[in-house]
Structure formats: C-alpha cells, structure tokens
C-alpha positions in Angstrom: -3.0 -11.1 5.9 -1.2 -8.1 4.8 -3.3 -6.0 1.9 -1.7 -3.9 -0.1 -2.6 -2.1 -2.6 -1.4 -4.9 -5.7 -3.6 -7.8 -4.1 -6.6 -7.2 -5.5 -7.3 -10.6 -8.4 -8.3 -10.0 -11.8 -11.1 -12.9 -11.5 -12.8 -11.0 -8.7 -12.5 -7.5 -10.5 -11.4 -5.9 -7.7 -11.3 -2.1 -8.3 -11.0 -1.0 -4.7 -12.6 2.7 -4.0 -9.8 4.8 -2.0 -11.2 8.5 -2.8 -11.9 9.7 0.3 -14.7 12.1 -1.0 -16.4 9.5 -3.1 -16.4 7.5 0.3 -18.2 10.6 2.3 -20.5 11.0 -0.9 -22.0 7.7 -1.2 -22.7 7.4 1.9 -24.1 11.2 2.2 -27.0 9.6 -0.8 -28.1 7.3 1.0 -29.4 8.4 3.9 -28.8 6.8 6.1 -31.0 6.5 9.4 -31.4 4.1 12.5 -34.4 1.5 10.9 -31.8 1.2 8.2 -30.7 -2.5 7.5 -27.8 -2.0 4.9 -26.7 -5.0 2.1 -22.7 -4.2 1.4 -21.8 -6.1 -1.9 -18.4 -6.9 -2.5 -17.0 -4.6 1.4 -13.6 -5.3 0.2 -11.1 -3.7 2.5 -13.7 -2.3 4.4 -13.0 1.4 3.7 -16.7 2.0 2.4 -17.7 -0.2 5.2 -16.1 1.9 7.9 -18.0 5.3 6.8 -21.3 3.6 6.4 -20.8 2.1 10.1 -19.7 5.3 11.5 -23.6 6.2 11.2 -27.0 5.4 13.2 -27.6 2.8 11.4 -29.5 -1.1 12.6 -27.7 -3.4 10.6 -25.2 -3.7 7.4 -24.9 -7.0 6.3 -21.9 -7.8 3.6 -21.4 -10.5 1.2 -17.9 -11.0 -0.2 -16.9 -13.1 -1.9 -12.8 -13.5 -1.9 -12.2 -16.0 0.7 -8.3 -14.0 1.7 -10.6 -11.2 2.8 -12.9 -12.9 5.5 -10.5 -13.6 8.7 -9.4 -9.1 7.7 -12.8 -8.1 7.4 -13.3 -10.4 10.8 -11.2 -8.9 12.8 -11.4 -5.3 11.3 -14.9 -5.2 12.6 -15.2 -7.7 15.4 -16.0 -5.2 17.5 -19.0 -3.6 16.0 -21.5 -5.3 16.7 -24.0 -4.2 14.2 -21.9 -5.4 11.7 -22.0 -9.2 10.1 -20.9 -11.1 7.3 -20.6 -13.8 4.9 -18.1 -15.1 2.3 -20.4 -16.2 -1.1 -20.8 -15.3 -4.5 -24.1 -12.4 -4.7 -25.3 -14.0 -8.0 -25.9 -16.9 -5.8 -26.3 -16.6 -2.4 -29.5 -16.6 -0.9 -30.8 -14.0 0.3 -34.4 -14.9 1.4 -33.4 -15.8 5.9 -33.6 -11.4 5.7 -34.2 -10.2 2.2 -37.4 -8.5 3.3 -35.4 -6.5 6.2 -32.8 -5.0 4.1 -33.6 -1.1 3.9 -30.9 -0.3 1.5 -28.4 -1.9 -1.0 -24.9 0.0 -1.5 -22.0 -2.2 -3.8 -19.0 -1.1 -6.0 -20.1 -3.7 -8.4 -17.6 -5.6 -10.5 -18.3 -4.5 -14.7 -18.3 -8.1 -15.3 -21.3 -9.1 -13.3 -23.5 -5.5 -13.4 -26.5 -6.8 -15.7 -26.8 -10.0 -13.5 -26.8 -7.7 -10.1 -29.4 -5.1 -11.6 -31.7 -8.1 -12.1 -31.5 -9.4 -8.5 -31.9 -6.1 -7.2 -33.6 -3.2 -9.3 -35.9 -5.9 -10.5 -37.1 -7.4 -13.7 -40.3 -6.9 -15.9 -42.9 -9.2 -15.2 -42.2 -10.4 -11.9 -43.0 -9.1 -8.4 -40.2 -9.6 -5.7 -41.0 -9.3 -2.1 -38.3 -7.2 -0.8 -38.9 -3.5 -0.6 -35.8 -1.4 -1.5 -35.9 1.9 -0.6 -32.7 2.7 -2.4 -29.8 1.2 -4.3 -26.4 3.0 -4.2 -24.4 1.0 -7.2 -21.1 2.3 -8.6 -21.1 1.4 -12.3 -19.5 1.5 -15.4 -20.1 4.9 -16.9 -21.4 3.6 -20.6 -23.8 1.7 -18.7 -25.4 4.3 -16.6 -25.3 6.6 -19.9 -27.2 3.8 -21.3 -29.8 3.2 -18.4 -31.1 7.0 -18.5 -31.2 7.2 -22.6 -34.1 9.1 -23.9 -35.9 7.9 -26.4 -34.3 9.1 -30.1 -30.4 8.1 -28.4 -28.5 6.4 -30.2 -27.9 4.9 -26.2 -31.2 4.5 -26.3 -31.9 0.4 -26.0 -33.9 -2.5 -24.0 -31.9 -1.8 -20.6 -32.9 2.0 -20.6 -36.8 1.3 -21.0 -36.7 -1.6 -18.7 -34.9 -0.2 -16.0 -36.6 3.3 -16.4 -39.8 1.6 -15.8 -38.6 -0.3 -12.6 -36.8 2.2 -10.6 -36.4 5.9 -10.1 -33.1 6.2 -11.2 -30.4 9.7 -10.7 -26.7 10.3 -11.4 -25.3 11.4 -8.3 -21.4 11.9 -10.4 -18.6 10.4 -12.6 -16.4 9.4 -10.6 -12.2 9.2 -12.4 -10.0 5.5 -12.8 -7.9 7.2 -10.0 -10.5 7.2 -7.5 -9.9 3.5 -7.1 -7.3 1.1 -7.0 -6.0 0.1 -9.1 -7.6 1.8 -11.5 -9.8 0.7 -14.3 -10.1 1.5 -17.6 -13.2 3.0 -17.9 -15.1 6.1 -15.6 -18.0 5.0 -13.4 -21.3 6.9 -12.4 -22.3 7.3 -8.8 -26.1 6.3 -9.3 -28.8 6.5 -7.2 -31.8 4.1 -7.9 -35.1 3.5 -5.5 -37.2 1.0 -6.9 -41.0 1.6 -7.2 -43.2 0.0 -5.3 -45.9 -3.0 -5.9 -49.2 -0.1 -6.9 -46.6 1.7 -8.7 -45.8 -0.5 -11.1 -47.6 -1.4 -14.7 -49.8 -4.9 -14.2 -47.4 -7.9 -14.7 -49.1 -9.0 -17.6 -48.3 -5.5 -19.9 -45.1 -5.8 -18.1 -44.1 -9.0 -19.8 -45.5 -8.1 -22.9 -43.3 -5.4 -22.6 -40.1 -7.1 -22.4 -41.1 -9.7 -24.9 -41.7 -7.1 -27.8 -38.0 -4.9 -26.5 -36.4 -8.3 -26.7 -37.9 -8.8 -30.4 -37.2 -5.6 -31.5 -33.6 -4.7 -29.6 -32.1 -7.9 -30.9 -31.6 -6.0 -34.4 -31.8 -2.4 -33.3 -30.6 -1.4 -36.7 -33.7 -2.7 -38.2 -37.5 -0.8 -38.6 -39.7 -2.2 -36.3 -41.8 -3.9 -39.3 -38.6 -6.0 -40.3 -38.1 -7.1 -36.9 -42.5 -7.5 -35.3 -42.5 -9.8 -38.4 -41.3 -12.3 -36.2 -44.4 -12.5 -34.3 -47.2 -11.2 -36.1 -48.7 -11.4 -39.5 -48.0 -8.5 -42.0 -51.7 -7.7 -41.3 -51.1 -8.0 -38.1 -48.4 -5.2 -38.5 -50.6 -2.8 -39.9 -53.0 -3.2 -37.0 -51.0 -3.0 -33.9 -49.8 0.0 -35.9 -52.6 1.7 -36.9 -54.6 1.2 -33.3 -51.3 2.1 -31.3 -50.8 4.9 -33.7 -46.8 4.6 -33.8 -44.9 4.2 -37.7 -43.4 0.9 -38.2 -40.2 2.9 -40.2 -39.1 4.1 -36.3 -36.7 1.6 -35.3 -36.7 0.8 -31.7 -33.5 3.3 -29.7 -36.8 6.1 -31.7 -39.9 5.1 -28.9 -40.8 6.6 -25.7 -41.5 5.0 -22.8 -45.3 5.3 -23.2 -45.2 4.4 -27.1 -43.9 0.8 -25.1 -46.4 0.7 -23.9 -49.0 1.6 -25.3 -47.3 -0.9 -28.1 -48.2 -3.6 -25.8 -51.4 -3.0 -24.5 -52.0 -3.2 -28.7 -50.0 -6.1 -29.1 -52.1 -7.4 -25.8 -55.5 -7.2 -28.0 -54.6 -8.7 -31.1 -53.4 -11.5 -29.8 -56.8 -12.6 -27.3 
C-alpha cells in the first residue's frame, strides 16, 4: 500500500510528525540505553520508530490502532529483531503481559484521547499501579501542557495541574509548530517529559484519595469561592473548622491554592470526618 501524506484518517486524529529536528529531540530526551524496553503508542508510518530503533535499546513494542498500517510497519521493520507490533486501541489494550518490563513510553498523542492516556500512563491519585516507567515522552497539545504546569494563581491552574504535579516530575522541552506535522493540526504542540514518582515518594493513598475528592468538588465550579463549593460535602460548622485548622481562607477560589495547601486541606478534612 502506498501511504501518501493525505492518507491520514480524521477519526484517528492522525497528524504524523515529519520534522527531523523534533524526531531527533525526542530520541535525545529519551536518553536511550541497552536496558530500555520502549512502548511506542501510534507509530504511524514509523518515522520516530526508525529513530528509536537506531539506538542501543533492548526492545521496542508498538501499538497501532489503524489496521491499514500494520502490514506496512511489519514490512518496514521485518529485519529488526528489536521490533514488535500489535494492532489495537491503547485505551483498551491490556499491557499486563509486559508492562513491568517497559522502561519508557513514547507517543505523539491524538488530542482527543489526551486525558485517558495521562490517566493510564502518568497515573491517578489514590491508585498505585504495578509498573515502573522511568520516562514518559509525549507530544501533546500545548494548551494542555501549559495547564499541567500551571501554578496557583494562574488562570490555567486546575485539578489537572495539581494531580499531575503530585504524580510526576514534569519538564516541557519545547513547543512544536503545526508545520512539523503532516497534515498540520490547528494548534501548537509541546514536547514534554514525565518522570512518575516512585511509590515511596508519593503521598499516602488515603491523602491522595481525599485530595482528588476535594479537587473534583472545588473545580466543578472554579469561579466560585471554596466555601460555596465545599458546602456540598461539609456543613457550615465543618467549613469554618476546616478553614481554621488548615489556615486557608475559604473566600479563595480553587485555582488560588498551592499544591501544599491542597495537601493540608485534605489532611485536615480527614481529621474532621473521622
């Protein structure tokens, strides 16, 4: 099959990375070594796959949703013993058989599945999964990356930024112009690296669960003051008690709280509810 530039399918959100400098940058920030077992999500025509395989890695396993690309990829890399491929949707594909061997995850994420992808690979508050990814290198929509990295007081700050920063060390490498893709998307992208915290560096599970609960309630109405959103789960007396014990003014809006304040709020909320 002849895969021309106009082959991409809109339903898959296909925007293939063609900028050679960005392809090299991804390989560079991955810091590949002979012990690496790479999971590549959505290899497309294999431009990035070729770069990753041209290194000392032990293994690269790719998962591609588009059935029409499977034969093309298998033929392209048929002589590379480090390459393996399966057809499937990453949102429903089981990784159990090899997940504990994966050291790094690389993907140009379709914008329409960014949230679920982050949930699967970076993680979720209150849930410890049995894997040990050292690095997750994603090309993502710039707006989402900016939200993830936002600090308190920013209009971009939200539940996503608090969750991701509690789960992982995060570094934005660079922004990527739409012209770096074929066809060009309508928005800018960013190359970002996540280094998920090991279990021993995370908060205890109970604290994480309550932080997540408070985030969901508070950011459900982000324009409202905390006392006007938390009253759905707390009485007036409890709100006053929690504000005093946590030393947090409940006239603030959720985006005004720092991560440490969210931790403090959850810890004191647990004490009140005991």
